[in-house]
C-alpha positions as CSV (number, residue, x, y, z in Angstrom):
1,M,154.9,120.2,129.6
2,K,155.9,119.6,126.0
3,L,157.3,116.1,125.6
4,I,159.3,114.2,123.1
5,E,159.1,110.5,123.8
6,L,161.3,107.8,122.2
7,H,160.1,104.1,122.4
8,I,163.0,102.0,121.3
9,L,163.4,98.2,120.5
10,Q,167.0,97.0,120.1
11,S,168.3,93.4,119.9
12,F,171.7,92.4,121.2
13,P,173.7,89.2,120.7
14,V,176.0,87.5,123.3
15,S,176.7,90.4,125.6
16,C,176.9,91.8,129.2
17,L,176.0,95.4,128.6
18,N,175.6,96.2,132.3
19,R,177.0,94.2,135.3
20,D,175.8,93.8,138.8
21,D,177.9,93.5,142.0
22,L,178.6,89.8,141.1
23,N,179.8,90.6,137.6
24,S,176.7,89.1,136.1
25,P,174.3,90.8,133.6
26,K,171.6,92.7,135.4
27,T,168.1,91.2,135.5
28,A,164.6,92.1,136.8
29,I,161.3,90.3,137.3
30,F,158.5,91.7,135.2
31,G,155.3,90.0,134.3
32,G,156.2,87.2,136.6
33,V,159.3,86.1,134.6
34,N,163.0,87.0,134.6
35,R,164.1,89.7,132.1
36,A,167.5,91.0,131.0
37,R,168.0,94.6,132.3
38,V,170.3,97.5,131.6
39,S,170.1,100.3,134.1
40,S,169.2,103.9,133.0
41,Q,172.5,105.1,134.5
42,S,174.5,102.9,132.2
43,W,172.7,104.0,129.1
44,K,172.7,107.7,130.1
45,R,176.5,107.8,130.4
46,A,176.8,106.2,127.0
47,I,174.4,108.8,125.6
48,R,176.3,111.6,127.2
49,L,179.6,110.5,125.8
50,K,178.1,110.0,122.3
51,A,176.6,113.5,122.4
52,R,180.0,114.9,123.4
53,E,181.5,113.4,120.2
54,M,178.8,115.0,118.1
55,L,178.6,118.5,119.7
56,P,181.6,119.0,122.1
57,E,181.1,122.7,122.5
58,C,177.7,122.1,124.2
59,F,178.3,118.8,125.9
60,G,181.5,119.5,127.9
61,G,180.3,118.5,131.3
62,V,182.4,116.3,133.6
63,R,181.3,114.3,136.6
64,T,184.3,114.1,138.9
65,K,185.7,114.0,142.5
66,N,188.9,115.5,141.2
67,I,187.8,119.2,141.3
68,K,191.2,120.3,142.5
69,G,192.9,118.8,139.5
70,E,190.5,120.2,137.0
71,I,190.9,123.7,138.5
72,E,194.6,123.4,138.4
73,K,194.5,122.4,134.7
74,S,192.5,125.5,134.0
75,L,194.9,127.7,135.9
76,E,197.9,126.2,134.1
77,S,196.3,126.8,130.7
78,Q,196.3,130.5,131.7
79,G,200.0,130.5,132.7
80,I,199.3,130.6,136.5
81,D,201.8,129.0,138.8
82,I,199.7,126.4,140.7
83,N,202.5,125.9,143.2
84,D,202.1,129.4,144.5
85,K,201.1,129.2,148.2
86,K,198.2,131.7,147.9
87,I,196.9,129.9,144.8
88,Q,197.1,126.5,146.5
89,K,195.2,127.8,149.5
90,R,192.4,129.2,147.4
91,V,192.2,125.9,145.4
92,E,192.0,123.9,148.6
93,E,189.2,126.2,149.8
94,V,187.1,125.7,146.7
95,N,187.9,121.9,146.8
96,K,186.8,121.7,150.4
97,E,183.5,123.5,149.7
98,L,182.6,121.3,146.7
99,S,184.2,117.9,147.4
100,K,181.7,117.0,150.2
101,D,179.7,115.2,147.5
102,T,181.0,111.9,146.0
103,L,180.8,113.3,142.5
104,I,179.8,116.7,141.2
105,F,178.7,117.4,137.6
106,L,180.5,120.6,136.3
107,S,180.6,122.3,133.0
108,R,184.0,123.3,131.5
109,N,182.8,127.0,131.8
110,E,182.0,126.5,135.5
111,I,185.5,125.0,136.1
112,N,187.1,128.0,134.4
113,M,184.9,130.3,136.5
114,L,186.1,128.5,139.6
115,A,189.7,128.9,138.4
116,D,189.0,132.7,137.9
117,L,187.8,133.1,141.4
118,V,190.9,131.4,142.7
119,K,193.1,133.7,140.6
120,D,191.1,136.8,141.7
121,G,191.9,136.2,145.3
122,E,189.5,138.9,146.5
123,Q,186.1,137.2,146.4
124,E,184.6,135.3,149.4
125,I,184.7,131.7,148.4
126,K,181.2,130.5,149.2
127,S,179.3,133.4,147.5
128,A,181.7,133.3,144.5
129,I,181.1,129.5,144.0
130,K,177.3,130.1,144.2
131,T,177.6,132.6,141.4
132,A,179.8,130.4,139.3
133,L,177.6,127.4,139.5
134,K,174.4,129.3,138.8
135,N,175.6,131.2,135.8
136,G,178.1,128.8,134.1
137,V,176.0,126.1,132.6
138,S,175.8,127.6,129.1
139,D,178.4,125.3,127.6
140,S,177.0,122.2,129.2
141,A,173.7,120.9,127.7
142,D,174.4,117.6,129.4
143,I,173.8,119.2,132.8
144,A,170.6,120.8,131.6
145,L,169.5,117.4,130.1
146,F,170.6,115.0,132.8
147,G,170.4,117.3,135.8
148,R,172.6,117.9,138.8
149,M,172.1,117.1,142.5
150,V,174.4,118.5,145.1
151,A,173.1,117.0,148.4
152,T,175.1,119.5,150.6
153,N,173.9,122.6,148.7
154,T,170.6,122.5,146.9
155,N,171.2,125.9,145.4
156,F,173.4,124.2,142.8
157,N,170.8,121.6,141.8
158,V,169.5,121.5,138.2
159,E,166.2,119.6,137.4
160,A,166.9,117.1,134.7
161,A,165.0,117.7,131.4
162,S,165.3,114.1,130.4
163,M,163.7,110.9,131.8
164,F,164.8,107.4,131.3
165,S,163.5,103.9,132.1
166,H,165.6,100.9,132.8
167,A,165.8,98.8,129.6
168,I,164.3,95.3,130.0
169,S,164.0,92.4,127.6
170,T,160.6,91.9,125.9
171,S,160.9,88.1,126.4
172,K,161.9,85.8,129.2
173,I,165.6,85.5,129.6
174,S,168.1,83.3,131.5
175,N,171.7,84.2,131.8
176,D,174.2,81.7,130.3
177,I,177.8,81.0,131.1
178,D,180.8,81.3,128.8
179,F,183.6,78.9,129.8
180,F,186.9,80.0,128.4
181,T,190.6,79.1,128.5
182,A,193.8,80.9,127.7
183,V,197.0,79.4,126.4
184,D,200.5,80.6,127.3
185,D,202.3,81.5,124.1
186,C,205.7,80.8,125.7
187,Q,205.0,77.5,127.4
188,S,207.3,74.5,126.7
189,D,206.3,71.5,124.5
190,D,206.1,69.5,127.7
191,D,203.6,71.8,129.3
192,I,200.4,70.8,127.7
193,G,197.0,72.4,128.2
194,A,195.6,75.8,129.2
195,S,197.3,78.2,131.5
196,H,194.1,79.8,132.7
197,M,190.4,78.9,132.9
198,G,187.5,81.0,133.8
199,T,183.8,81.7,133.3
200,L,181.7,84.8,132.5
201,E,178.0,85.2,132.4
202,F,176.2,86.7,129.4
203,N,172.8,86.8,127.8
204,S,171.2,87.9,124.5
205,A,167.9,89.8,124.2
206,T,165.6,92.3,122.5
207,Y,165.2,95.3,124.9
208,Y,162.5,97.9,125.2
209,R,163.8,101.2,126.4
210,Y,162.1,104.6,126.9
211,T,163.4,108.1,126.9
212,A,161.4,111.3,127.3
213,L,162.6,114.9,127.0
214,N,160.7,117.7,128.7
215,V,161.4,120.5,126.1
216,D,160.0,123.2,128.4
217,Q,162.3,122.2,131.2
218,L,165.3,122.1,128.8
219,K,164.6,125.6,127.6
220,D,164.1,126.8,131.2
221,N,167.4,125.2,132.3
222,L,169.3,127.0,129.5
223,K,167.3,130.2,129.4
224,S,169.4,132.1,131.9
225,S,172.6,131.2,130.0
226,G,171.4,132.8,126.7
227,V,171.7,129.5,124.8
228,E,170.2,129.9,121.4
229,N,170.9,126.5,119.7
230,I,168.2,124.5,121.5
231,K,167.3,122.7,118.3
232,D,170.9,121.6,117.8
233,I,171.0,120.2,121.3
234,V,167.7,118.3,120.9
235,N,168.8,117.0,117.5
236,V,172.1,115.6,119.0
237,F,170.3,114.3,122.1
238,I,167.9,112.2,120.0
239,R,170.7,110.9,117.8
240,A,172.8,110.0,120.8
241,C,169.8,108.2,122.4
242,L,169.3,106.0,119.3
243,L,173.0,105.3,118.5
244,A,174.7,105.0,121.9
245,V,175.4,101.6,123.4
246,P,176.9,100.8,126.9
247,Q,180.4,99.6,126.5
248,A,180.9,96.9,129.1
249,R,183.0,94.1,127.8
250,K,183.2,95.9,124.4
251,T,186.5,94.1,123.5
252,S,185.4,90.5,124.4
253,M,181.6,90.6,123.8
254,N,181.2,93.5,121.4
255,A,177.5,94.0,121.0
256,D,177.1,97.3,119.2
257,T,173.9,97.2,117.2
258,L,171.2,99.6,116.1
259,P,167.5,99.8,117.0
260,S,165.2,97.7,114.9
261,C,162.2,99.8,115.7
262,V,161.7,103.3,117.1
263,I,158.5,105.3,117.7
264,G,158.8,109.0,118.3
265,V,155.9,110.8,120.0
266,V,155.5,114.6,120.5
267,K,153.0,115.8,123.0
268,E,152.1,119.4,123.3
269,N,150.9,118.8,126.8
270,G,150.7,115.6,128.9
271,Q,152.5,113.2,131.1
272,P,155.3,110.7,130.2
273,V,153.8,107.3,129.4
274,Q,156.0,104.4,128.4
275,L,154.9,101.3,126.5
276,V,156.5,98.6,128.7
277,N,153.2,97.0,129.5
278,A,153.0,95.8,125.9
279,F,155.5,93.2,127.1
280,E,154.1,92.2,130.5
281,N,153.1,89.0,128.7
282,P,156.5,87.9,127.5
283,V,156.9,88.0,123.7
284,K,157.5,84.7,121.9
285,R,158.3,83.6,118.4
286,S,155.1,82.8,116.6
287,D,153.7,82.9,113.1
288,G,157.2,83.0,111.7
289,G,158.0,86.3,113.3
290,S,161.1,87.0,115.3
291,I,161.2,88.3,118.8
292,A,162.0,91.8,117.5
293,E,159.2,91.7,114.9
294,N,156.6,90.5,117.3
295,S,157.8,93.1,119.9
296,A,157.3,95.9,117.4
297,K,153.8,94.7,116.6
298,A,152.9,94.5,120.4
299,M,154.4,98.0,121.0
300,K,152.5,99.7,118.2
301,K,149.2,98.0,119.2
302,H,149.7,99.1,122.8
303,L,150.3,102.7,121.7
304,D,147.1,102.6,119.6
305,D,145.2,101.2,122.5
306,I,146.5,103.9,124.9
307,N,145.6,106.7,122.5
308,R,142.1,105.2,122.0
309,I,141.2,104.4,125.6
310,W,142.6,107.5,127.2
311,G,141.8,109.9,124.4
312,F,145.4,111.1,123.9
313,K,145.9,113.4,120.8
314,N,149.6,113.4,120.1
315,E,151.0,116.3,118.1
316,C,153.3,113.9,116.1
317,E,153.9,110.2,115.8
318,V,156.8,109.0,113.6
319,S,158.6,105.7,113.4
320,I,161.8,103.9,112.2
321,P,162.2,101.9,109.9
322,E,159.3,103.5,108.1
323,K,161.4,106.7,108.1
324,T,165.2,107.0,108.0
325,L,167.0,108.5,111.0
326,S,167.3,111.9,109.3
327,E,163.6,111.9,108.3
328,F,162.6,110.8,111.8
329,I,164.5,113.6,113.4
330,E,163.4,116.2,110.9
331,E,159.8,115.3,111.6
332,V,160.2,115.5,115.4
333,M,162.2,118.8,115.1
334,K,159.2,120.5,113.4
335,H,157.5,120.5,116.8
336,V,160.4,121.8,119.0
């Protein structure tokens, strides 16, 4: 398979980018020490939404349980009376067939196709849905990129063209606690002190994260739909991967930053290989270098070692900040 790999280092200040069930920043043990962690699911959603901002006509997919509501919106936009009993019955049949899963990933085109089969009234629901969900993905590059799994009907599944690791800190991290108070603006002069007290956990770290794009799989996913702007989709995907940030606690611990170092690798053939083992021995400040600087050195050395030891001949290697974002993407796109 033809692969585009992104190896990304990004430092964040006081933040809680991704919370666990106890409302604490997620962590993981790696190299025998505690690391800060951000799940791949969290970053993928941020990337998907960022890509939608950049290219809405291709990234229109929605993950939802409210299939009924989305179909009704489509019908209403066509001037159809959704309170008509026959229409309601057909909508309920479609909803019953698809709502067995907790969430389903649908493109806007697919939703409109489902609305059309409701409006038609002649087609048998099951076979009509199968046709709609097999042929309607042309407007949803996000389904082609991130995949779709429908546990109750594997005919609707789409193999994801992208692969993501969980982001982990390159150094040892311990979560810290923010103690805060709130003052009542309307309290009397006799009522002294805070009206509320609380605590929140946070951390700060330099993260390594890895994304790979199987270009052949992406083309295959979109081939049947006649999509021609593959390069536009890949361009936007790379930009979104580098610019998107999970938005947990964005108003109280805003942590939007940009990557300090990115290595892009294009492989004509081969398997995805991330560089996380560069940080199995936790990075420390030394020789005057910051955690981010020393992490970049370790990552580049590890890539060189892998290429030398295993004989990998990459089609392209390009990095930021040696190149600007536009130059970086231009170099990668030469090989798509």
